[in-house]
Structures are given as C-alpha cells and as structure tokens.
A tleap script that builds the chain and sets N, CA, C and O, in Angstrom:
source leaprc.protein.ff14SB
mol = sequence {
  NMET MET ALA ASP GLU ARG ILE TYR ILE VAL
  THR TYR ASP ILE ALA ASP GLU ARG ARG TRP
  ARG GLN VAL TYR ARG VAL MET LYS GLY TYR
  GLY ARG TRP LEU GLN LEU SER VAL PHE GLN
  CYS ARG LEU THR ARG ARG ARG ARG GLN ASP
  MET ALA ALA ALA LEU GLU ALA ILE ILE HIE
  LYS ARG ASP ASP HIE VAL LEU ILE ILE ASP
  VAL GLY PRO ALA THR SER VAL ASP LEU ARG
  VAL GLU SER LEU GLY LYS THR PHE GLU SER
  VAL LYS ARG GLU ALA ILE ILE CVAL
}
set mol.1.N position { 242.165 -11.777 141.994 }
set mol.1.CA position { 242.793 -11.119 140.758 }
set mol.1.C position { 242.794 -9.623 140.954 }
set mol.1.O position { 241.871 -8.942 141.401 }
set mol.2.N position { 244.130 -9.174 140.494 }
set mol.2.CA position { 244.296 -7.646 140.764 }
set mol.2.C position { 243.666 -6.945 139.553 }
set mol.2.O position { 243.977 -7.271 138.408 }
set mol.3.N position { 242.689 -5.880 139.849 }
set mol.3.CA position { 241.983 -5.220 139.007 }
set mol.3.C position { 242.923 -4.238 138.092 }
set mol.3.O position { 242.511 -3.887 136.987 }
set mol.4.N position { 244.024 -3.863 138.515 }
set mol.4.CA position { 244.981 -2.906 137.933 }
set mol.4.C position { 245.984 -3.612 137.153 }
set mol.4.O position { 246.863 -2.899 136.668 }
set mol.5.N position { 246.041 -4.864 136.928 }
set mol.5.CA position { 246.940 -5.612 136.170 }
set mol.5.C position { 246.744 -5.393 134.610 }
set mol.5.O position { 245.628 -5.349 134.092 }
set mol.6.N position { 247.761 -5.279 134.012 }
set mol.6.CA position { 247.789 -5.203 132.454 }
set mol.6.C position { 248.711 -6.258 131.830 }
set mol.6.O position { 249.676 -6.672 132.472 }
set mol.7.N position { 248.445 -6.700 130.609 }
set mol.7.CA position { 249.198 -7.690 129.923 }
set mol.7.C position { 250.219 -7.007 129.157 }
set mol.7.O position { 249.847 -6.063 128.460 }
set mol.8.N position { 251.593 -7.364 129.171 }
set mol.8.CA position { 252.611 -6.730 128.465 }
set mol.8.C position { 253.331 -7.763 127.680 }
set mol.8.O position { 253.402 -8.884 128.183 }
set mol.9.N position { 253.874 -7.553 126.528 }
set mol.9.CA position { 254.816 -8.380 125.762 }
set mol.9.C position { 256.103 -7.704 125.908 }
set mol.9.O position { 256.157 -6.503 125.641 }
set mol.10.N position { 257.095 -8.298 126.280 }
set mol.10.CA position { 258.433 -7.843 126.449 }
set mol.10.C position { 259.440 -8.483 125.517 }
set mol.10.O position { 259.695 -9.683 125.616 }
set mol.11.N position { 260.067 -7.643 124.538 }
set mol.11.CA position { 260.984 -8.331 123.716 }
set mol.11.C position { 262.330 -7.563 123.837 }
set mol.11.O position { 262.384 -6.401 124.241 }
set mol.12.N position { 263.346 -8.247 123.484 }
set mol.12.CA position { 264.627 -7.437 123.726 }
set mol.12.C position { 265.724 -8.031 122.770 }
set mol.12.O position { 265.748 -9.226 122.478 }
set mol.13.N position { 266.588 -7.154 122.327 }
set mol.13.CA position { 267.758 -7.606 121.559 }
set mol.13.C position { 268.961 -6.868 122.259 }
set mol.13.O position { 269.154 -5.653 122.237 }
set mol.14.N position { 269.791 -7.888 122.931 }
set mol.14.CA position { 270.864 -7.479 123.706 }
set mol.14.C position { 272.213 -7.851 123.154 }
set mol.14.O position { 272.509 -9.034 122.985 }
set mol.15.N position { 273.025 -6.880 122.872 }
set mol.15.CA position { 274.351 -7.094 122.139 }
set mol.15.C position { 275.346 -8.009 122.794 }
set mol.15.O position { 276.128 -8.627 122.071 }
set mol.16.N position { 275.383 -8.141 123.999 }
set mol.16.CA position { 276.286 -8.814 124.911 }
set mol.16.C position { 275.693 -9.976 125.586 }
set mol.16.O position { 274.712 -9.835 126.317 }
set mol.17.N position { 276.263 -11.161 125.370 }
set mol.17.CA position { 275.663 -12.399 125.850 }
set mol.17.C position { 275.518 -12.367 127.313 }
set mol.17.O position { 274.547 -12.899 127.851 }
set mol.18.N position { 276.584 -11.671 128.091 }
set mol.18.CA position { 276.458 -11.663 129.577 }
set mol.18.C position { 275.302 -10.886 130.030 }
set mol.18.O position { 274.661 -11.272 131.008 }
set mol.19.N position { 274.981 -9.796 129.380 }
set mol.19.CA position { 273.931 -8.749 129.595 }
set mol.19.C position { 272.621 -9.573 129.243 }
set mol.19.O position { 271.632 -9.551 129.976 }
set mol.20.N position { 272.686 -10.264 128.124 }
set mol.20.CA position { 271.506 -10.961 127.704 }
set mol.20.C position { 270.954 -12.003 128.751 }
set mol.20.O position { 269.768 -12.248 128.970 }
set mol.21.N position { 272.025 -12.548 129.334 }
set mol.21.CA position { 271.584 -13.650 130.360 }
set mol.21.C position { 271.026 -12.864 131.640 }
set mol.21.O position { 270.103 -13.308 132.323 }
set mol.22.N position { 271.640 -11.725 131.881 }
set mol.22.CA position { 271.108 -10.904 133.050 }
set mol.22.C position { 269.632 -10.556 132.821 }
set mol.22.O position { 268.740 -10.747 133.647 }
set mol.23.N position { 269.484 -10.025 131.612 }
set mol.23.CA position { 268.055 -9.531 131.151 }
set mol.23.C position { 267.045 -10.649 131.203 }
set mol.23.O position { 265.878 -10.441 131.536 }
set mol.24.N position { 267.518 -11.867 130.860 }
set mol.24.CA position { 266.688 -13.072 130.951 }
set mol.24.C position { 266.298 -13.461 132.380 }
set mol.24.O position { 265.129 -13.714 132.672 }
set mol.25.N position { 267.218 -13.499 133.187 }
set mol.25.CA position { 267.020 -13.772 134.616 }
set mol.25.C position { 266.150 -12.676 135.141 }
set mol.25.O position { 265.250 -13.071 135.883 }
set mol.26.N position { 266.211 -11.421 134.930 }
set mol.26.CA position { 265.325 -10.625 135.495 }
set mol.26.C position { 263.916 -10.762 134.851 }
set mol.26.O position { 262.938 -10.589 135.579 }
set mol.27.N position { 263.754 -11.042 133.614 }
set mol.27.CA position { 262.347 -11.171 132.932 }
set mol.27.C position { 261.641 -12.429 133.521 }
set mol.27.O position { 260.411 -12.456 133.541 }
set mol.28.N position { 262.403 -13.514 134.022 }
set mol.28.CA position { 261.867 -14.736 134.561 }
set mol.28.C position { 261.073 -14.302 135.772 }
set mol.28.O position { 260.026 -14.886 136.050 }
set mol.29.N position { 261.533 -13.291 136.509 }
set mol.29.CA position { 260.989 -12.792 137.697 }
set mol.29.C position { 259.648 -11.997 137.383 }
set mol.29.O position { 258.817 -11.826 138.276 }
set mol.30.N position { 259.483 -11.582 136.269 }
set mol.30.CA position { 258.194 -10.683 135.828 }
set mol.30.C position { 257.185 -11.432 134.934 }
set mol.30.O position { 256.015 -11.055 134.860 }
set mol.31.N position { 257.606 -12.392 134.324 }
set mol.31.CA position { 256.648 -13.047 133.292 }
set mol.31.C position { 257.016 -14.239 132.922 }
set mol.31.O position { 257.978 -14.773 133.474 }
set mol.32.N position { 256.267 -14.908 131.853 }
set mol.32.CA position { 256.577 -16.046 131.458 }
set mol.32.C position { 257.240 -16.086 129.980 }
set mol.32.O position { 256.864 -15.466 128.986 }
set mol.33.N position { 258.281 -16.946 130.100 }
set mol.33.CA position { 259.085 -16.896 128.672 }
set mol.33.C position { 258.274 -17.519 127.631 }
set mol.33.O position { 257.724 -18.592 127.879 }
set mol.34.N position { 258.131 -16.923 126.417 }
set mol.34.CA position { 257.406 -17.474 125.371 }
set mol.34.C position { 258.317 -18.041 124.307 }
set mol.34.O position { 258.055 -19.133 123.804 }
set mol.35.N position { 259.340 -17.366 123.958 }
set mol.35.CA position { 260.379 -17.798 123.023 }
set mol.35.C position { 261.552 -16.932 123.123 }
set mol.35.O position { 261.457 -15.951 123.861 }
set mol.36.N position { 262.655 -17.145 122.485 }
set mol.36.CA position { 263.863 -16.469 122.503 }
set mol.36.C position { 263.689 -15.006 122.667 }
set mol.36.O position { 263.164 -14.412 121.725 }
set mol.37.N position { 264.052 -14.322 123.732 }
set mol.37.CA position { 263.971 -12.930 123.851 }
set mol.37.C position { 262.480 -12.323 123.912 }
set mol.37.O position { 262.266 -11.120 123.765 }
set mol.38.N position { 261.553 -13.198 124.126 }
set mol.38.CA position { 260.119 -12.793 124.235 }
set mol.38.C position { 259.463 -13.243 125.562 }
set mol.38.O position { 259.441 -14.451 125.795 }
set mol.39.N position { 258.919 -12.364 126.467 }
set mol.39.CA position { 257.977 -12.609 127.536 }
set mol.39.C position { 256.702 -12.150 127.458 }
set mol.39.O position { 256.452 -11.139 126.802 }
set mol.40.N position { 255.788 -12.806 128.088 }
set mol.40.CA position { 254.396 -12.297 128.436 }
set mol.40.C position { 254.395 -11.995 129.808 }
set mol.40.O position { 254.801 -12.813 130.633 }
set mol.41.N position { 253.937 -10.798 130.141 }
set mol.41.CA position { 253.900 -10.337 131.603 }
set mol.41.C position { 252.563 -9.879 131.936 }
set mol.41.O position { 251.855 -9.297 131.115 }
set mol.42.N position { 252.201 -10.135 133.147 }
set mol.42.CA position { 250.812 -9.590 133.729 }
set mol.42.C position { 251.247 -8.895 134.957 }
set mol.42.O position { 251.612 -9.480 135.976 }
set mol.43.N position { 251.184 -7.537 134.795 }
set mol.43.CA position { 251.846 -6.669 135.962 }
set mol.43.C position { 251.028 -5.614 136.277 }
set mol.43.O position { 250.249 -5.107 135.470 }
set mol.44.N position { 251.194 -5.199 137.615 }
set mol.44.CA position { 250.510 -3.855 138.003 }
set mol.44.C position { 251.338 -2.816 137.433 }
set mol.44.O position { 252.361 -3.063 136.794 }
set mol.45.N position { 250.889 -1.633 137.668 }
set mol.45.CA position { 251.724 -0.372 137.273 }
set mol.45.C position { 253.034 -0.286 138.027 }
set mol.45.O position { 254.041 0.039 137.397 }
set mol.46.N position { 253.108 -0.547 139.308 }
set mol.46.CA position { 254.306 -0.557 140.166 }
set mol.46.C position { 255.267 -1.712 139.551 }
set mol.46.O position { 256.435 -1.448 139.264 }
set mol.47.N position { 254.771 -2.878 139.383 }
set mol.47.CA position { 255.646 -3.956 138.901 }
set mol.47.C position { 256.172 -3.632 137.511 }
set mol.47.O position { 257.311 -3.929 137.150 }
set mol.48.N position { 255.269 -3.000 136.743 }
set mol.48.CA position { 255.954 -2.633 135.389 }
set mol.48.C position { 257.064 -1.720 135.588 }
set mol.48.O position { 258.140 -1.908 135.022 }
set mol.49.N position { 256.829 -0.626 136.457 }
set mol.49.CA position { 258.019 0.274 136.824 }
set mol.49.C position { 259.142 -0.334 137.256 }
set mol.49.O position { 260.245 0.028 136.849 }
set mol.50.N position { 258.983 -1.328 138.131 }
set mol.50.CA position { 260.149 -2.051 138.839 }
set mol.50.C position { 260.931 -2.848 137.883 }
set mol.50.O position { 262.150 -2.990 137.981 }
set mol.51.N position { 260.101 -3.443 136.821 }
set mol.51.CA position { 260.803 -4.210 135.762 }
set mol.51.C position { 261.616 -3.409 134.883 }
set mol.51.O position { 262.749 -3.730 134.523 }
set mol.52.N position { 260.910 -2.186 134.490 }
set mol.52.CA position { 261.693 -1.249 133.578 }
set mol.52.C position { 262.993 -0.722 134.244 }
set mol.52.O position { 264.051 -0.540 133.641 }
set mol.53.N position { 262.779 -0.501 135.559 }
set mol.53.CA position { 264.075 0.022 136.346 }
set mol.53.C position { 265.204 -0.910 136.338 }
set mol.53.O position { 266.371 -0.588 136.115 }
set mol.54.N position { 264.735 -2.201 136.621 }
set mol.54.CA position { 265.660 -3.390 136.827 }
set mol.54.C position { 266.397 -3.525 135.301 }
set mol.54.O position { 267.613 -3.685 135.195 }
set mol.55.N position { 265.520 -3.441 134.182 }
set mol.55.CA position { 266.228 -3.634 132.829 }
set mol.55.C position { 267.058 -2.419 132.504 }
set mol.55.O position { 268.099 -2.587 131.868 }
set mol.56.N position { 266.722 -1.306 132.852 }
set mol.56.CA position { 267.505 0.001 132.648 }
set mol.56.C position { 268.882 -0.065 133.137 }
set mol.56.O position { 269.854 0.301 132.476 }
set mol.57.N position { 268.934 -0.613 134.484 }
set mol.57.CA position { 270.217 -0.859 135.114 }
set mol.57.C position { 271.140 -1.939 134.538 }
set mol.57.O position { 272.302 -2.073 134.920 }
set mol.58.N position { 270.575 -2.688 133.620 }
set mol.58.CA position { 271.424 -3.781 133.011 }
set mol.58.C position { 271.783 -3.256 131.685 }
set mol.58.O position { 272.976 -3.152 131.400 }
set mol.59.N position { 270.824 -2.899 130.803 }
set mol.59.CA position { 271.187 -2.664 129.338 }
set mol.59.C position { 272.185 -1.563 129.049 }
set mol.59.O position { 272.409 -0.733 129.930 }
set mol.60.N position { 272.766 -1.500 127.947 }
set mol.60.CA position { 273.492 -0.274 127.370 }
set mol.60.C position { 272.721 0.391 126.465 }
set mol.60.O position { 272.328 -0.215 125.468 }
set mol.61.N position { 272.412 1.635 126.659 }
set mol.61.CA position { 271.347 2.202 125.748 }
set mol.61.C position { 271.743 2.424 124.305 }
set mol.61.O position { 270.903 2.626 123.428 }
set mol.62.N position { 273.130 2.377 124.067 }
set mol.62.CA position { 273.611 2.485 122.786 }
set mol.62.C position { 273.383 1.319 121.984 }
set mol.62.O position { 272.937 1.345 120.837 }
set mol.63.N position { 273.746 0.167 122.711 }
set mol.63.CA position { 273.897 -1.215 122.059 }
set mol.63.C position { 272.715 -2.007 122.154 }
set mol.63.O position { 272.480 -2.815 121.255 }
set mol.64.N position { 271.872 -1.872 123.208 }
set mol.64.CA position { 270.665 -2.914 123.342 }
set mol.64.C position { 269.333 -2.198 123.196 }
set mol.64.O position { 269.210 -0.979 123.312 }
set mol.65.N position { 268.318 -3.068 122.927 }
set mol.65.CA position { 267.023 -2.449 122.647 }
set mol.65.C position { 266.099 -3.554 123.369 }
set mol.65.O position { 266.199 -4.774 123.234 }
set mol.66.N position { 265.075 -2.770 124.255 }
set mol.66.CA position { 263.991 -3.494 124.978 }
set mol.66.C position { 262.729 -2.970 124.388 }
set mol.66.O position { 262.716 -1.751 124.219 }
set mol.67.N position { 261.678 -3.626 124.043 }
set mol.67.CA position { 260.339 -3.228 123.808 }
set mol.67.C position { 259.386 -3.628 124.841 }
set mol.67.O position { 259.356 -4.824 125.130 }
set mol.68.N position { 258.667 -2.886 125.393 }
set mol.68.CA position { 257.576 -3.245 126.328 }
set mol.68.C position { 256.226 -2.826 125.680 }
set mol.68.O position { 255.954 -1.634 125.536 }
set mol.69.N position { 255.348 -3.860 125.275 }
set mol.69.CA position { 254.247 -3.595 124.514 }
set mol.69.C position { 253.000 -3.690 125.458 }
set mol.69.O position { 252.764 -4.797 125.942 }
set mol.70.N position { 252.281 -2.769 125.729 }
set mol.70.CA position { 251.127 -2.802 126.620 }
set mol.70.C position { 249.954 -3.313 125.665 }
set mol.70.O position { 249.561 -2.628 124.721 }
set mol.71.N position { 249.470 -4.454 125.950 }
set mol.71.CA position { 248.441 -5.103 125.157 }
set mol.71.C position { 246.882 -4.722 125.742 }
set mol.71.O position { 245.874 -4.674 125.037 }
set mol.72.N position { 246.936 -4.480 127.104 }
set mol.72.CA position { 245.654 -3.907 127.621 }
set mol.72.C position { 245.499 -4.558 129.059 }
set mol.72.O position { 246.365 -5.258 129.584 }
set mol.73.N position { 244.247 -4.224 129.637 }
set mol.73.CA position { 243.940 -4.622 130.875 }
set mol.73.C position { 243.738 -6.156 130.931 }
set mol.73.O position { 243.069 -6.762 130.094 }
set mol.74.N position { 244.336 -6.711 131.928 }
set mol.74.CA position { 244.367 -8.174 132.037 }
set mol.74.C position { 242.993 -8.712 132.191 }
set mol.74.O position { 242.775 -9.823 131.707 }
set mol.75.N position { 242.035 -8.080 132.799 }
set mol.75.CA position { 240.867 -8.453 133.144 }
set mol.75.C position { 239.869 -8.574 131.796 }
set mol.75.O position { 238.931 -9.367 131.714 }
set mol.76.N position { 240.222 -7.732 130.883 }
set mol.76.CA position { 239.352 -7.658 129.807 }
set mol.76.C position { 240.035 -7.910 128.370 }
set mol.76.O position { 239.358 -8.001 127.346 }
set mol.77.N position { 241.378 -8.010 128.387 }
set mol.77.CA position { 242.074 -8.359 127.022 }
set mol.77.C position { 241.697 -9.671 126.547 }
set mol.77.O position { 241.633 -10.567 127.389 }
set mol.78.N position { 241.432 -9.939 125.312 }
set mol.78.CA position { 241.227 -11.211 124.763 }
set mol.78.C position { 242.368 -11.474 123.787 }
set mol.78.O position { 242.287 -11.196 122.591 }
set mol.79.N position { 243.398 -12.006 124.342 }
set mol.79.CA position { 244.548 -12.390 123.417 }
set mol.79.C position { 244.303 -13.314 122.279 }
set mol.79.O position { 243.918 -14.472 122.445 }
set mol.80.N position { 244.552 -12.736 121.029 }
set mol.80.CA position { 244.375 -13.635 119.890 }
set mol.80.C position { 245.755 -13.808 119.223 }
set mol.80.O position { 246.324 -12.924 118.582 }
set mol.81.N position { 246.207 -15.000 119.441 }
set mol.81.CA position { 247.611 -15.321 118.972 }
set mol.81.C position { 247.495 -16.494 118.053 }
set mol.81.O position { 246.904 -17.534 118.343 }
set mol.82.N position { 248.117 -16.245 116.895 }
set mol.82.CA position { 248.338 -17.303 115.980 }
set mol.82.C position { 249.630 -17.984 116.230 }
set mol.82.O position { 250.658 -17.305 116.221 }
set mol.83.N position { 249.675 -19.153 116.433 }
set mol.83.CA position { 250.907 -19.770 116.804 }
set mol.83.C position { 251.144 -20.892 115.732 }
set mol.83.O position { 250.302 -21.767 115.528 }
set mol.84.N position { 252.378 -20.814 115.034 }
set mol.84.CA position { 252.803 -21.778 114.054 }
set mol.84.C position { 253.911 -22.654 114.589 }
set mol.84.O position { 254.965 -22.163 114.996 }
set mol.85.N position { 253.652 -24.046 114.588 }
set mol.85.CA position { 254.745 -24.860 115.281 }
set mol.85.C position { 254.425 -25.205 116.558 }
set mol.85.O position { 253.406 -25.878 116.716 }
set mol.86.N position { 255.158 -24.850 117.628 }
set mol.86.CA position { 254.808 -25.222 118.904 }
set mol.86.C position { 253.525 -24.551 119.434 }
set mol.86.O position { 253.160 -23.505 118.896 }
set mol.87.N position { 252.843 -25.059 120.412 }
set mol.87.CA position { 251.560 -24.658 120.970 }
set mol.87.C position { 251.949 -23.341 121.867 }
set mol.87.O position { 252.951 -23.219 122.572 }
set mol.88.N position { 250.986 -22.467 121.678 }
set mol.88.CA position { 251.091 -21.322 122.634 }
set mol.88.C position { 250.089 -21.312 123.637 }
set mol.88.O position { 248.904 -21.522 123.376 }
set mol.89.N position { 250.513 -21.081 124.759 }
set mol.89.CA position { 249.446 -20.994 126.059 }
set mol.89.C position { 249.662 -19.692 126.492 }
set mol.89.O position { 250.801 -19.277 126.706 }
set mol.90.N position { 248.434 -18.852 126.674 }
set mol.90.CA position { 248.644 -17.540 127.304 }
set mol.90.C position { 248.999 -17.722 128.936 }
set mol.90.O position { 248.850 -18.798 129.516 }
set mol.91.N position { 249.411 -16.699 129.481 }
set mol.91.CA position { 249.682 -16.753 130.993 }
set mol.91.C position { 248.399 -16.670 131.619 }
set mol.91.O position { 247.597 -15.826 131.220 }
set mol.92.N position { 248.092 -17.501 132.618 }
set mol.92.CA position { 246.881 -17.522 133.260 }
set mol.92.C position { 247.249 -17.234 134.653 }
set mol.92.O position { 248.305 -17.708 135.074 }
set mol.93.N position { 246.449 -16.458 135.483 }
set mol.93.CA position { 246.683 -16.150 136.859 }
set mol.93.C position { 246.225 -17.308 137.652 }
set mol.93.O position { 245.113 -17.831 137.578 }
set mol.94.N position { 247.240 -17.664 138.448 }
set mol.94.CA position { 246.865 -18.859 139.508 }
set mol.94.C position { 247.522 -18.619 140.629 }
set mol.94.O position { 248.560 -17.958 140.601 }
set mol.95.N position { 247.012 -19.123 141.788 }
set mol.95.CA position { 247.597 -18.975 142.964 }
set mol.95.C position { 248.792 -20.061 143.219 }
set mol.95.O position { 248.725 -21.242 142.881 }
set mol.96.N position { 249.779 -19.507 143.808 }
set mol.96.CA position { 251.101 -20.415 144.088 }
set mol.96.C position { 251.228 -20.421 145.537 }
set mol.96.O position { 251.356 -19.371 146.166 }
set mol.97.N position { 251.195 -21.633 146.122 }
set mol.97.CA position { 251.446 -21.934 147.509 }
set mol.97.C position { 252.986 -22.256 147.774 }
set mol.97.O position { 253.614 -23.175 147.248 }
set mol.98.N position { 253.475 -21.321 148.694 }
set mol.98.CA position { 254.785 -21.522 148.991 }
set mol.98.C position { 255.070 -22.101 150.319 }
set mol.98.O position { 256.233 -22.313 150.663 }
savepdb mol mol.pdb
quit
C-alpha cells in the first residue's frame, strides 16, 4: 500500500454529451464509478495531478464543472457513507495480476 495515497471524490457536470463520455472514460482510469458522474479515487499526489491535467484538456471551463474533493489520507480515513437504495462499497486496495 502506498503511504502517500489519498481518497478523492470526483463529481462532474459536463454540458456536452461527447465531452461527458470523454470525462467518464478518463475517470475510469483513475477510480471507481459510484453513480452517475461520481467517482471515488485512491491516488498519489502525482496521479491526482495527472488526472486533473487530463480533465482540464477535455472540459470547457465556461460550460463544464468538475469537483475534486480530498477526503484525506487513504491509510487513515474512515469513510462513513450513508447509502439509500443500492449498496455502497468503498474502494479497496487490492493487487491486480496482469
């Protein structure tokens, strides 16, 4: 587990459907989709910067809006989420064998 990882909640409101799909595809590479236009990400500082740069390259600053909410250090944050309806599962760090 990386000691410098932090948990982020990323939400976005994109005015154009084509740009919305592009943002969604970018976000799938950085975190786990929670619900429409909301992702939970576990990122190092560098990955967070890369994600923000990738999003900045897609969005139109006048029409679109992205929020990156820093929840805290991944090793010590205790996510308390109230989920109504579908079950919520927080992102867990696990090894992926390729």
